[in-house]
C-alpha positions in Angstrom: 31.7 -15.5 -103.5 30.7 -12.0 -102.3 34.0 -10.2 -103.1 33.0 -7.5 -105.6 36.4 -7.1 -107.1 36.8 -10.9 -107.5 33.4 -11.1 -109.2 34.4 -8.3 -111.6 37.6 -10.2 -112.5 35.7 -13.5 -112.9 33.3 -11.9 -115.4 36.2 -10.3 -117.3 38.0 -13.7 -117.6 34.7 -15.3 -118.7 34.3 -12.6 -121.4 37.8 -13.4 -122.7 37.1 -17.1 -122.7 33.8 -16.4 -124.6 35.7 -14.5 -127.3 38.3 -17.3 -127.8 35.7 -20.0 -127.7 33.7 -18.4 -130.5 36.8 -18.1 -132.6 37.8 -21.8 -132.1 34.2 -23.0 -132.9 34.4 -21.1 -136.2 37.6 -22.9 -137.0 36.5 -26.3 -135.9 37.0 -29.2 -138.4 33.9 -31.4 -138.7 35.1 -33.6 -141.5 35.0 -37.0 -139.7 31.8 -38.9 -138.8 32.5 -38.5 -135.1 32.9 -34.7 -135.5 29.7 -34.5 -137.4 27.8 -36.5 -134.8 29.3 -34.8 -131.7 31.1 -31.6 -132.6 28.2 -30.1 -134.6 26.0 -30.6 -131.5 28.6 -29.1 -129.2 28.8 -26.1 -131.4 25.1 -25.7 -131.5 24.8 -26.0 -127.7 27.7 -23.6 -127.1 26.2 -21.1 -129.6 23.1 -20.9 -127.4 25.2 -20.7 -124.4 27.1 -17.7 -125.9 23.8 -15.9 -126.7 22.6 -16.4 -123.1 25.9 -15.3 -121.7 25.8 -12.1 -123.8 22.3 -11.3 -122.8 23.0 -11.9 -119.2 26.0 -9.5 -119.3 23.8 -6.8 -120.9 21.2 -7.1 -118.2 23.8 -7.2 -115.4 25.5 -4.0 -116.7 22.1 -2.3 -116.7 21.3 -3.4 -113.1 18.4 -5.6 -114.3 19.4 -8.2 -111.6 16.2 -10.2 -111.6 16.1 -10.8 -115.3 19.9 -11.4 -115.3 19.5 -14.1 -112.7 16.9 -15.9 -114.8 19.2 -15.8 -117.9 22.1 -16.9 -115.7 20.1 -20.0 -114.7 19.4 -20.8 -118.4 23.1 -20.4 -119.2 23.9 -22.8 -116.3 21.6 -25.4 -117.8 23.0 -24.9 -121.3 26.5 -25.4 -119.9 25.4 -28.6 -118.3 23.7 -29.7 -121.5 27.0 -29.3 -123.3 28.9 -31.4 -120.7 26.2 -34.1 -120.9 26.8 -34.4 -124.7 30.5 -34.8 -124.0 29.8 -37.4 -121.3 27.8 -39.5 -123.8 30.5 -39.1 -126.4 33.2 -40.3 -124.1 31.0 -43.2 -122.9 30.1 -44.4 -126.4 32.9 -43.2 -128.6 33.7 -46.8 -129.6 30.3 -47.3 -131.1 29.3 -44.4 -133.4 26.0 -45.9 -134.3 24.9 -46.2 -130.7 26.3 -42.7 -130.0 24.3 -41.2 -132.8 21.1 -42.9 -131.7 21.6 -41.6 -128.1 22.2 -38.0 -129.4 19.3 -38.1 -131.8 17.1 -39.0 -128.8 18.7 -36.1 -126.9 17.9 -33.8 -129.8 14.3 -34.7 -129.6 14.1 -34.7 -125.9 11.5 -32.4 -124.3 8.6 -32.6 -121.9 6.3 -31.4 -124.7 7.5 -34.1 -127.1 7.1 -36.7 -124.4 3.5 -35.6 -123.8 2.8 -35.5 -127.6 4.2 -38.9 -128.3 2.4 -40.5 -125.4 -0.9 -39.7 -127.1 -2.3 -41.4 -130.2 -0.9 -39.8 -133.4 -3.0 -36.9 -134.6 -3.9 -37.4 -138.3 -4.0 -33.7 -138.8 -0.3 -33.4 -137.9 1.6 -35.3 -140.6 5.0 -34.9 -138.9 3.7 -36.7 -135.8 3.1 -40.0 -137.6 6.6 -39.9 -139.2 8.2 -38.9 -135.9 6.4 -41.8 -134.1 7.5 -44.2 -136.8 11.2 -43.1 -136.4 11.5 -42.5 -132.6 8.7 -44.6 -131.1 5.8 -43.5 -128.9 7.9 -42.0 -126.2 10.8 -39.6 -126.4 12.9 -39.4 -123.2 13.3 -36.1 -121.5 16.6 -35.5 -119.9 16.2 -34.6 -116.2 17.7 -31.6 -114.4 19.4 -34.0 -112.0 21.3 -35.7 -114.9 22.4 -32.3 -116.2 23.7 -31.2 -112.8 25.6 -34.5 -112.3 27.2 -34.1 -115.7 28.2 -30.5 -115.0 29.6 -31.4 -111.5 31.8 -34.1 -113.1 33.3 -31.5 -115.4 33.8 -29.0 -112.5 35.3 -31.7 -110.3 37.9 -32.4 -113.0 38.8 -28.7 -112.9 39.3 -28.8 -109.1 35.9 -28.2 -107.6 36.0 -30.5 -104.5 33.0 -28.8 -102.8 30.2 -30.0 -105.2 29.0 -26.5 -106.0 26.8 -27.4 -109.0 23.7 -28.6 -107.0 24.0 -25.7 -104.5 24.4 -23.1 -107.1 21.6 -24.4 -109.3 19.3 -24.5 -106.3 20.3 -20.9 -105.5 19.8 -19.6 -109.0 16.4 -21.3 -109.1 15.5 -19.7 -105.8 16.1 -16.3 -107.2 14.4 -17.1 -110.5 11.2 -18.4 -109.0 8.6 -16.3 -107.0 9.9 -17.6 -103.6 11.3 -16.2 -100.4 14.5 -14.6 -101.7 13.3 -13.4 -105.1 10.2 -11.7 -103.7 10.6 -10.9 -100.0 14.3 -10.2 -99.9 14.4 -8.4 -103.3 11.3 -6.3 -103.2 10.3 -5.7 -99.5 11.5 -2.4 -98.2 13.6 -2.5 -95.1 14.8 -6.1 -95.4 18.0 -6.2 -93.3 21.3 -7.4 -94.9 22.2 -11.1 -94.5 25.0 -11.9 -92.0 27.8 -13.9 -93.6 31.3 -14.9 -92.6 32.7 -11.8 -94.4 30.1 -9.4 -93.0 26.6 -8.2 -93.8 25.6 -8.7 -97.4 22.7 -7.1 -99.2 20.3 -8.9 -101.5 21.6 -7.0 -104.5 25.2 -8.0 -103.6 24.2 -11.6 -103.3 22.4 -11.6 -106.6 25.4 -10.1 -108.4 27.7 -12.7 -106.9 25.5 -15.6 -108.0 25.3 -14.2 -111.5 29.1 -13.8 -111.6 29.5 -17.4 -110.5 27.2 -18.7 -113.2 28.9 -16.6 -115.9 32.2 -18.0 -114.8 31.1 -21.4 -116.2 32.2 -19.9 -119.6 35.7 -20.6 -118.4 34.8 -24.2 -117.8 33.3 -24.5 -121.3 36.5 -23.0 -122.8 38.7 -25.5 -120.9 36.4 -28.4 -121.9 36.6 -27.4 -125.5 40.4 -26.9 -125.6 41.0 -30.2 -123.8 39.0 -32.1 -126.4 39.8 -30.2 -129.6 43.1 -28.4 -129.1 45.2 -31.1 -127.6 48.5 -31.3 -129.6 48.9 -34.5 -131.5 51.7 -36.9 -130.3 
């Protein structure tokens, strides 16, 4: 985790995966109904993931570690959102109507929409009445726990037997919020290095390591895409 050379190699591999993934998305065939229901959403989610990845790299290269960690956390969540879509597609692939309904709910899922739909429709907002008529009074908001479980399933398939997803998300959140590590460890002068099994580690080294781990999820997204869309036909 805290090996600087390994982290550098991890980011380089992730950048290569990002380049190939963007190319493959541009070449994707979305002619079938399943592709239109699922693949378009995957491409949309991955496009945001790529934007976050690129921004995080820029911040990291310019030593803006606090901002880079916050973007890394958002990238983590977008990667998890992508695997969640694929989980639902695998679960309901035999019933395209049900799958489309689930993914439309996901498209419209947010805490803000949930709050809005829980209230009586506002006659001054014409879209609200139409939305309520189509989706009902409440729109489900996907929980962070569901996203993390979905991401962990994808990581486990790729050999992660340590259940890193929850730990890493909690760590990224710790550095992203005004809590002990992000304030005291990062901004107080004279804070001693943290002892680890490989020696004493500074707060800056730790932050770089967590950012590198988060960015390496681009490799997972590349593998997930190629396994679904680039499998040779029998």
